[in-house]
DSSP file (Angstrom, degrees, kcal/mol; ACC not computed):
  #  RESIDUE AA STRUCTURE BP1 BP2  ACC     N-H-->O    O-->H-N    N-H-->O    O-->H-N    TCO  KAPPA ALPHA  PHI   PSI    X-CA   Y-CA   Z-CA
    1    1 A X              0   0    0      0, 0.0     2,-0.3     0, 0.0    26,-0.1   0.000 360.0 360.0 360.0 133.7  -15.4   -7.9   -9.8
    2    2 A X        +     0   0    0     24,-0.1   105,-1.0    22,-0.1     2,-0.4  -0.554 360.0 178.2 -75.8 129.8  -12.0   -6.8   -8.5
    3    3 A X  E     -A   25   0A   0     22,-2.6    22,-2.5    -2,-0.3     2,-0.4  -0.988  11.9-167.2-132.5 142.5  -11.9   -6.5   -4.8
    4    4 A X  E     -A   24   0A   0     -2,-0.4     2,-0.4   103,-0.3   106,-0.3  -0.972   2.9-163.9-125.6 143.3   -8.9   -5.5   -2.5
    5    5 A X  E     -A   23   0A   0     18,-2.1    18,-2.1    -2,-0.4     2,-0.3  -0.964   8.4-158.3-131.4 115.1   -8.8   -5.9    1.3
    6    6 A X  E     +A   22   0A   0     -2,-0.4     2,-0.3    16,-0.2    16,-0.2  -0.634  20.2 161.0 -91.3 145.7   -6.2   -4.0    3.2
    7    7 A X  E     +A   21   0A   0     14,-2.5    14,-2.2    -2,-0.3   105,-0.1  -0.946  35.3  69.9-153.8 174.7   -5.0   -5.1    6.7
    8    8 A X        +     0   0    0     -2,-0.3    11,-0.4     1,-0.2    -1,-0.1   0.404  60.6 133.7  93.6  -1.6   -2.2   -4.7    9.3
    9    9 A X        +     0   0    0     12,-0.1     2,-0.3     9,-0.1   105,-0.3  -0.142  20.8 126.6 -72.1 174.2   -2.6   -1.1   10.4
   10   10 A X  E     -d  114   0B   0    103,-0.7   105,-2.6   102,-0.1     2,-0.5  -0.977  58.7 -49.4 163.7-170.4   -2.5    0.1   14.0
   11   11 A X  E     +d  115   0B   0     -2,-0.3     2,-0.3   103,-0.2   105,-0.2  -0.830  55.2 167.6 -99.1 128.1   -1.1    2.4   16.5
   12   12 A X  E     -d  116   0B   0    103,-2.7   105,-2.1    -2,-0.5     2,-0.2  -0.962  32.7-115.7-135.5 149.2    2.8    2.5   16.6
   13   13 A X    >   -     0   0    0     -2,-0.3     3,-2.3   103,-0.2    72,-0.2  -0.564  50.6 -79.6 -78.2 149.9    5.3    4.8   18.3
   14   14 A X  T 3  S+     0   0    0      1,-0.3    72,-0.2    -2,-0.2    -1,-0.1  -0.214 122.0  28.7 -46.6 138.5    7.6    6.9   16.3
   15   15 A X  T 3  S+     0   0    0     70,-2.9    69,-0.6     1,-0.3    -1,-0.3   0.316 100.1 120.0  85.4  -3.1   10.5    4.9   15.0
   16   16 A X    <   -     0   0    0     -3,-2.3    69,-2.3    69,-0.2     2,-0.3  -0.114  55.1-122.4 -83.0-177.3    8.4    1.7   15.0
   17   17 A X        +     0   0    0     66,-0.2     2,-0.3    67,-0.2    66,-0.2  -0.935  20.7 179.3-128.8 152.1    7.4   -0.7   12.3
   18   18 A X  E     - B   0  82A   0     64,-1.8    64,-3.2    -2,-0.3     2,-0.5  -0.968  17.9-146.3-142.5 153.1    4.3   -2.1   10.7
   19   19 A X  E     - B   0  81A   0    -11,-0.4     2,-0.2    -2,-0.3    62,-0.2  -0.960  17.9-161.1-123.0 111.6    3.7   -4.5    7.9
   20   20 A X  E     - B   0  80A   0     60,-2.4    60,-2.1    -2,-0.5     2,-0.3  -0.628   4.5-160.9 -92.8 147.7    0.6   -3.8    5.8
   21   21 A X  E     -AB   7  79A   0    -14,-2.2   -14,-2.5    -2,-0.2     2,-0.4  -0.973   8.8-167.2-125.7 147.8   -1.1   -6.4    3.5
   22   22 A X  E     -AB   6  78A   0     56,-2.4    56,-2.6    -2,-0.3     2,-0.5  -0.960   6.0-162.2-136.0 120.2   -3.4   -6.2    0.7
   23   23 A X  E     -AB   5  77A   0    -18,-2.1   -18,-2.1    -2,-0.4     2,-0.4  -0.849  11.2-162.6 -99.1 128.7   -5.3   -9.3   -0.7
   24   24 A X  E     +A    4   0A   0     52,-2.7     2,-0.3    -2,-0.5   -20,-0.2  -0.876   9.6 179.3-113.5 146.4   -6.8   -8.9   -4.2
   25   25 A X  E     +A    3   0A   0    -22,-2.5   -22,-2.6    -2,-0.4     3,-0.1  -0.986  56.7  46.0-143.7 151.6   -9.4  -11.1   -5.8
   26   26 A X  S    S+     0   0    0      1,-0.3     2,-0.3    -2,-0.3   -24,-0.1   0.547  98.3  74.2  94.7   3.5  -11.1  -11.0   -9.1
   27   27 A X  S    S-     0   0    0    -24,-0.1     2,-1.3   -26,-0.1    -1,-0.3  -0.959  91.9-101.8-142.8 159.7   -8.0  -10.5  -11.3
   28   28 A X    >   -     0   0    0     -2,-0.3     3,-2.5     1,-0.2     4,-0.3  -0.744  44.9-158.0 -77.1  93.2   -5.0  -12.5  -12.5
   29   29 A X  G >  S+     0   0    0     -2,-1.3     3,-1.7     1,-0.3    -1,-0.2   0.804  82.5  59.0 -58.3 -37.4   -2.9  -10.8   -9.8
   30   30 A X  G 3  S+     0   0    0      1,-0.3    -1,-0.3    43,-0.2    43,-0.1   0.670  98.4  61.9 -71.0 -10.5    0.5  -11.4  -11.5
   31   31 A X  G <  S+     0   0    0     -3,-2.5     2,-0.4     2,-0.1    -1,-0.3   0.466  96.8  75.3 -85.0  -5.1   -0.7   -9.4  -14.6
   32   32 A X  S <  S-     0   0    0     -3,-1.7     2,-0.3    -4,-0.3    67,-0.2  -0.839  76.1-123.8-123.0 149.2   -1.2   -6.1  -12.7
   33   33 A X  E     -E   98   0B   0     65,-2.5    65,-2.6    -2,-0.4     2,-0.4  -0.626  32.2-150.2 -74.1 138.8    0.8   -3.3  -11.2
   34   34 A X  E     -EF  97  51B   0     17,-2.4    17,-2.6    -2,-0.3     2,-0.3  -0.963  14.8-172.1-120.8 138.8   -0.1   -3.0   -7.5
   35   35 A X  E     -EF  96  50B   0     61,-2.3    61,-1.8    -2,-0.4     2,-0.4  -0.922  16.8-146.2-129.3 147.7    0.1    0.4   -5.7
   36   36 A X  E     +EF  95  49B   0     13,-2.8    12,-3.6    -2,-0.3    13,-1.5  -0.953  22.3 178.9-112.7 136.9   -0.2    1.6   -2.1
   37   37 A X  E     -EF  94  47B   0     57,-3.0    57,-2.5    -2,-0.4     2,-0.3  -0.822  10.7-154.4-125.7 170.7   -1.7    5.0   -1.5
   38   38 A X  E     -EF  93  46B   0      8,-2.1     8,-3.2    -2,-0.3     2,-0.4  -0.983   5.5-160.7-144.7 152.1   -2.4    6.9    1.7
   39   39 A X  E     -E   92   0B   0     53,-2.3    53,-2.5    -2,-0.3     2,-0.2  -0.967  10.7-162.0-137.7 116.5   -4.9    9.7    2.7
   40   40 A X    >   -     0   0    0      4,-0.5     3,-2.6    -2,-0.4    51,-0.1  -0.622  44.7 -75.4 -92.9 156.0   -4.1   11.8    5.8
   41   41 A X  T 3  S+     0   0    0      1,-0.3    -1,-0.1    -2,-0.2     3,-0.1  -0.260 119.1   7.1 -55.2 130.5   -6.9   13.7    7.5
   42   42 A X  T 3  S+     0   0    0      1,-0.2    -1,-0.3    -3,-0.1     2,-0.3   0.455 113.4 100.8  76.2   1.4   -7.8   16.8    5.4
   43   43 A X  S <  S-     0   0    0     -3,-2.6    -1,-0.2     1,-0.1     2,-0.1  -0.763  74.8-104.3-120.0 163.5   -5.6   15.8    2.6
   44   44 A X        -     0   0    0     -2,-0.3    -4,-0.5     1,-0.1     2,-0.3  -0.404  49.1 -90.2 -79.3 160.7   -5.9   14.2   -0.8
   45   45 A X        -     0   0    0     -6,-0.2     2,-0.4    -2,-0.1    -6,-0.3  -0.553  50.3-163.7 -69.0 134.5   -5.0   10.6   -1.4
   46   46 A X  E     -F   38   0B   0     -8,-3.2    -8,-2.1    -2,-0.3     2,-0.1  -0.933  22.1-106.3-126.1 144.9   -1.4   10.3   -2.4
   47   47 A X  E     +F   37   0B   0     -2,-0.4   -10,-0.2   -10,-0.2     3,-0.1  -0.417  31.8 175.3 -66.9 136.7    0.7    7.6   -4.0
   48   48 A X  E     -     0   0B   0    -12,-3.6    12,-2.4     1,-0.5     2,-0.3   0.804  59.8 -30.1-106.1 -47.7    3.2    5.9   -1.7
   49   49 A X  E     -FG  36  59B   0    -13,-1.5   -13,-2.8    10,-0.2    -1,-0.5  -0.976  50.5-157.0-162.9 160.0    4.8    3.1   -3.7
   50   50 A X  E     -FG  35  58B   0      8,-1.9     8,-2.2    -2,-0.3     2,-0.4  -0.992   3.6-156.4-147.0 158.1    4.1    0.7   -6.6
   51   51 A X  E     -FG  34  57B   0    -17,-2.6   -17,-2.4    -2,-0.3     6,-0.2  -0.997  18.1-140.0-137.5 129.1    5.5   -2.6   -7.8
   52   52 A X    >   -     0   0    0      4,-2.7     3,-1.8    -2,-0.4   -20,-0.1  -0.173  33.9 -95.7 -83.4 177.8    5.2   -3.8  -11.4
   53   53 A X  T 3  S+     0   0    0      1,-0.3   -21,-0.1   -22,-0.2    -1,-0.1   0.791 129.1  51.3 -66.6 -28.1    4.5   -7.2  -12.7
   54   54 A X  T 3  S-     0   0    0      2,-0.1    -1,-0.3     0, 0.0     3,-0.1   0.216 122.8-108.5 -91.7  13.3    8.3   -7.8  -13.0
   55   55 A X    <   +     0   0    0     -3,-1.8     2,-0.3     1,-0.3    -2,-0.1   0.636  66.3 151.5  62.4  22.2    8.7   -6.7   -9.4
   56   56 A X        -     0   0    0      1,-0.0    -4,-2.7     2,-0.0     2,-0.4  -0.638  30.3-157.3 -69.5 135.0   10.3   -3.3  -10.1
   57   57 A X  E     -G   51   0B   0     -2,-0.3     2,-0.3    -6,-0.2    -6,-0.2  -0.905  16.2-172.7-124.5 151.9    9.4   -1.0   -7.3
   58   58 A X  E     -G   50   0B   0     -8,-2.2    -8,-1.9    -2,-0.4     2,-0.3  -0.972   5.7-161.9-142.5 150.0    9.2    2.7   -7.0
   59   59 A X  E     -G   49   0B   0     -2,-0.3   -10,-0.2   -10,-0.2     2,-0.1  -0.980  22.0-116.7-141.1 144.4    8.7    5.0   -3.9
   60   60 A X    >>  -     0   0    0    -12,-2.4     3,-1.7    -2,-0.3     4,-0.9  -0.451  41.6-104.3 -79.1 158.3    7.6    8.6   -3.4
   61   61 A X  G >4 S+     0   0    0      1,-0.3     3,-0.9     2,-0.2    -1,-0.1   0.838 114.0  62.0 -54.0 -44.2   10.2   10.7   -1.7
   62   62 A X  G 34 S+     0   0    0      1,-0.2    -1,-0.3     3,-0.0   -14,-0.0   0.687 114.7  34.2 -58.2 -18.9    8.7   10.9    1.8
   63   63 A X  G X> S+     0   0    0     -3,-1.7     4,-2.2   -15,-0.2     3,-2.1   0.457  83.1 129.2-115.0  -5.7    9.0    7.1    2.2
   64   64 A X  T << S+     0   0    0     -3,-0.9     4,-0.1    -4,-0.9    -3,-0.0  -0.238  80.7  11.7 -58.3 134.9   12.2    6.4    0.4
   65   65 A X  T 34 S+     0   0    0      2,-0.4    -1,-0.3     1,-0.1     3,-0.1   0.315 126.1  61.4  86.2 -14.4   14.6    4.3    2.4
   66   66 A X  T <4 S+     0   0    0     -3,-2.1    17,-2.0     1,-0.1     2,-0.3   0.719  95.7  54.4-114.7 -32.8   12.0    3.5    5.1
   67   67 A X  E  <  -C   82   0A   0     -4,-2.2    -2,-0.4    15,-0.2     2,-0.4  -0.753  59.2-165.3-110.2 154.9    9.2    1.6    3.3
   68   68 A X  E     -C   81   0A   0     13,-2.4    13,-2.9    -2,-0.3     2,-0.3  -0.962   5.8-156.3-139.4 119.2    9.5   -1.6    1.1
   69   69 A X  E     +C   80   0A   0     -2,-0.4     2,-0.3    11,-0.2    11,-0.2  -0.755  20.8 166.4 -95.8 143.3    6.8   -2.9   -1.2
   70   70 A X  E     -C   79   0A   0      9,-1.7     9,-3.3    -2,-0.3     2,-0.3  -0.966  19.3-146.4-149.9 162.4    6.7   -6.6   -2.2
   71   71 A X  E     -C   78   0A   0     -2,-0.3     2,-0.4     7,-0.2     7,-0.2  -0.956   9.4-161.3-132.9 151.2    4.3   -9.0   -3.8
   72   72 A X  E >>> -C   77   0A   0      5,-2.6     5,-1.8    -2,-0.3     3,-1.1  -0.848   8.6-172.8-128.7  91.2    3.4  -12.7   -3.5
   73   73 A X  G >45S+     0   0    0     -2,-0.4     3,-1.3     1,-0.3   -43,-0.2   0.881  83.9  60.6 -51.6 -43.4    1.6  -13.7   -6.7
   74   74 A X  G 345S+     0   0    0      1,-0.3    -1,-0.3    -3,-0.1   -45,-0.0   0.833 115.1  34.6 -56.0 -32.8    0.8  -17.1   -5.3
   75   75 A X  G <45S-     0   0    0     -3,-1.1    -1,-0.3     2,-0.2    -2,-0.2   0.414 104.3-127.9-103.2   2.3   -1.2  -15.4   -2.5
   76   76 A X  T <<5 +     0   0    0     -3,-1.3   -52,-2.7    -4,-0.7     2,-0.4   0.918  66.5 132.8  48.8  43.5   -2.4  -12.5   -4.6
   77   77 A X  E   < -BC  23  72A   0     -5,-1.8    -5,-2.6   -54,-0.2     2,-0.4  -0.968  45.7-160.5-129.4 139.2   -1.1  -10.2   -2.0
   78   78 A X  E     -BC  22  71A   0    -56,-2.6   -56,-2.4    -2,-0.4     2,-0.3  -0.920  16.6-159.0-112.2 145.5    1.0   -7.1   -1.9
   79   79 A X  E     -BC  21  70A   0     -9,-3.3    -9,-1.7    -2,-0.4     2,-0.4  -0.862  12.9-157.0-123.9 154.8    2.7   -6.0    1.2
   80   80 A X  E     -BC  20  69A   0    -60,-2.1   -60,-2.4    -2,-0.3     2,-0.6  -0.866   9.9-160.2-133.8 102.8    4.1   -2.7    2.5
   81   81 A X  E     -BC  19  68A   0    -13,-2.9   -13,-2.4    -2,-0.4     2,-0.6  -0.717  12.3-165.9 -81.6 122.2    6.8   -3.0    5.1
   82   82 A X  E     +BC  18  67A   0    -64,-3.2   -64,-1.8    -2,-0.6     2,-0.3  -0.940  11.5 171.7-119.0 113.9    7.1    0.4    7.0
   83   83 A X        +     0   0    0    -17,-2.0   -66,-0.2    -2,-0.6   -67,-0.2  -0.738  59.8  25.2-114.4 162.0   10.1    1.1    9.2
   84   84 A X  S    S-     0   0    0    -69,-0.6    -1,-0.2    -2,-0.3   -68,-0.2   0.903  84.9-159.6  54.5  46.5   11.3    4.2   11.0
   85   85 A X        -     0   0    0    -69,-2.3   -70,-2.9    -3,-0.2     2,-0.3  -0.195   7.6-158.8 -67.2 153.0    7.7    5.4   11.1
   86   86 A X    >   -     0   0    0    -72,-0.2     3,-2.4   -71,-0.1     4,-0.2  -0.875  31.2-110.4-125.9 154.4    7.1    9.1   11.6
   87   87 A X  G >  S+     0   0    0     -2,-0.3     3,-1.6     1,-0.3    29,-0.3   0.835 117.5  63.4 -55.8 -29.3    4.0   11.0   12.9
   88   88 A X  G 3  S+     0   0    0      1,-0.3    -1,-0.3   -48,-0.0    -3,-0.0   0.562  88.3  69.5 -76.6  -6.4    3.5   12.4    9.4
   89   89 A X  G <  S+     0   0    0     -3,-2.4    -1,-0.3    27,-0.1     2,-0.2   0.467  70.7 120.7 -83.2  -4.0    3.0    8.8    8.2
   90   90 A X    <   +     0   0    0     -3,-1.6     2,-0.3    -4,-0.2    25,-0.2  -0.441  40.6 103.7 -62.3 125.2   -0.3    8.8   10.0
   91   91 A X  E    S- H   0 114B   0     23,-2.0    23,-2.7    -2,-0.2     2,-0.5  -0.961  77.0 -79.9 179.6 173.4   -3.0    8.2    7.4
   92   92 A X  E     -EH  39 113B   0    -53,-2.5   -53,-2.3    -2,-0.3     2,-0.4  -0.878  47.2-142.9 -94.1 135.1   -5.4    5.5    6.1
   93   93 A X  E     -EH  38 112B   0     19,-2.4    19,-1.6    -2,-0.5     2,-0.3  -0.839  21.4-179.2-106.2 129.3   -3.5    3.2    3.7
   94   94 A X  E     -E   37   0B   0    -57,-2.5   -57,-3.0    -2,-0.4     2,-0.3  -0.834   9.7-160.7-122.7 160.8   -5.1    1.9    0.5
   95   95 A X  E     +E   36   0B   0     -2,-0.3    14,-0.5   -59,-0.2     2,-0.3  -0.972  12.3 171.7-137.0 158.8   -4.0   -0.4   -2.3
   96   96 A X  E     -E   35   0B   0    -61,-1.8   -61,-2.3    -2,-0.3     2,-0.3  -0.964  27.9-111.1-157.3 172.5   -5.3   -1.0   -5.8
   97   97 A X  E     -EI  34 105B   0      8,-1.0     8,-2.6    -2,-0.3     2,-0.3  -0.820  27.7-172.8-114.1 149.5   -4.4   -2.7   -9.1
   98   98 A X  E     -EI  33 104B   0    -65,-2.6   -65,-2.5    -2,-0.3     6,-0.2  -0.974  17.4-132.2-139.5 146.7   -3.5   -1.2  -12.4
   99   99 A X    >   -     0   0    0      4,-1.8     3,-2.2    -2,-0.3   -67,-0.1  -0.326  48.9 -84.7 -87.4-173.3   -2.8   -2.3  -15.9
  100  100 A X  T 3  S+     0   0    0      1,-0.3    -1,-0.1   -69,-0.2   -68,-0.0   0.591 131.5  53.7 -67.6 -11.7    0.2   -1.3  -17.9
  101  101 A X  T 3  S-     0   0    0      2,-0.1    -1,-0.3     0, 0.0     3,-0.1   0.259 119.0-110.5-100.1   6.8   -1.5    1.8  -19.0
  102  102 A X    <   +     0   0    0     -3,-2.2     2,-0.6     1,-0.3    -2,-0.1   0.849  65.1 152.5  59.3  36.6   -2.2    2.8  -15.4
  103  103 A X        -     0   0    0      1,-0.0    -4,-1.8     2,-0.0    -1,-0.3  -0.872  45.9-121.9 -95.2 130.7   -5.9    2.2  -15.7
  104  104 A X  E     -I   98   0B   0     -2,-0.6     2,-0.5    -6,-0.2    -6,-0.2  -0.472  22.3-159.7 -79.7 137.1   -7.3    1.3  -12.3
  105  105 A X  E     +I   97   0B   0     -8,-2.6    -8,-1.0    -2,-0.2   -78,-0.0  -0.945  55.1  14.4-115.3 132.0   -9.1   -2.0  -11.9
  106  106 A X  S    S-     0   0    0     -2,-0.5  -103,-0.2   -10,-0.1     2,-0.1   0.105  85.7 -74.9  93.0 155.1  -11.4   -2.5   -9.0
  107  107 A X        -     0   0    0   -105,-1.0  -103,-0.3     1,-0.1     2,-0.2  -0.478  55.1 -92.2 -84.6 160.7  -13.0   -0.2   -6.4
  108  108 A X        -     0   0    0     -2,-0.1    -1,-0.1  -105,-0.1   -12,-0.1  -0.513  43.2-136.3 -73.5 143.8  -11.2    1.3   -3.6
  109  109 A X        -     0   0    0    -14,-0.5  -104,-0.1    -2,-0.2    -1,-0.1  -0.085  30.8 -91.6 -83.3-176.5  -11.3   -0.8   -0.3
  110  110 A X        -     0   0    0   -106,-0.3  -105,-0.1     1,-0.2    -2,-0.1   0.693  61.9-145.2 -69.3 -22.6  -11.8    0.4    3.3
  111  111 A X        -     0   0    0   -107,-0.1     2,-0.4   -16,-0.1   -17,-0.2  -0.111  12.5 -93.6  76.0 178.5   -8.2    0.9    3.8
  112  112 A X  E     - H   0  93B   0    -19,-1.6   -19,-2.4  -105,-0.1     2,-0.3  -0.997  33.5-122.4-136.1 130.1   -6.3    0.3    7.0
  113  113 A X  E     - H   0  92B   0     -2,-0.4  -103,-0.7   -21,-0.2     2,-0.5  -0.521  22.1-169.0 -81.6 131.2   -5.5    3.0    9.6
  114  114 A X  E     -dH  10  91B   0    -23,-2.7   -23,-2.0    -2,-0.3     2,-0.5  -0.982   4.9-177.6-117.5 119.6   -2.0    3.8   10.5
  115  115 A X  E     -d   11   0B   0   -105,-2.6  -103,-2.7    -2,-0.5     2,-0.7  -0.958   7.9-169.5-122.9 117.9   -1.4    6.0   13.5
  116  116 A X  E     +d   12   0B   0     -2,-0.5     2,-0.3   -29,-0.3  -103,-0.2  -0.908  33.3 130.6-108.6 111.6    2.1    6.9   14.5
  117  117 A X              0   0    0   -105,-2.1    -2,-0.1    -2,-0.7   -31,-0.0  -0.990 360.0 360.0-158.8 146.7    2.1    8.6   17.9
  118  118 A X              0   0    0     -2,-0.3  -105,-0.1  -105,-0.2    -1,-0.1   0.449 360.0 360.0 -93.9 360.0    3.8    8.5   21.3
C-alpha cells in the first residue's frame, strides 16, 4: 500500500524559509508524478506544485518564483523549498503520487503544518 509521510513544517516569520520533505513507500517512486498540496483553515485543498518523472516542474501562481519542488528518486522523497514565505502560505501541506493519467495512488498522509506569523 502506498504511504506518504510529510515533514519539515513549523513556525516561521514572514520572509523566512522552510524545506518540506515527503517520503513515499509502496511504489516505484521514479515512475510517478509527485505533487504538493496545501489546505488552509476553512478552505479546500489546493495544488501547490508538481514534478514529473522527467523532473519537469510546475507551480501555481501564488507560489511561483518563491517555491521550488525537487525529487530524489534514490531516496523516494520529494521536497518543497519555500522561500519568502507570506502569512497566506499558512496551511497544512500534503503530498501525493499520481500516474501519467493523474490517478492518485495512496491515501493522504497527516500533512505538515506551516505557520507564517510574526
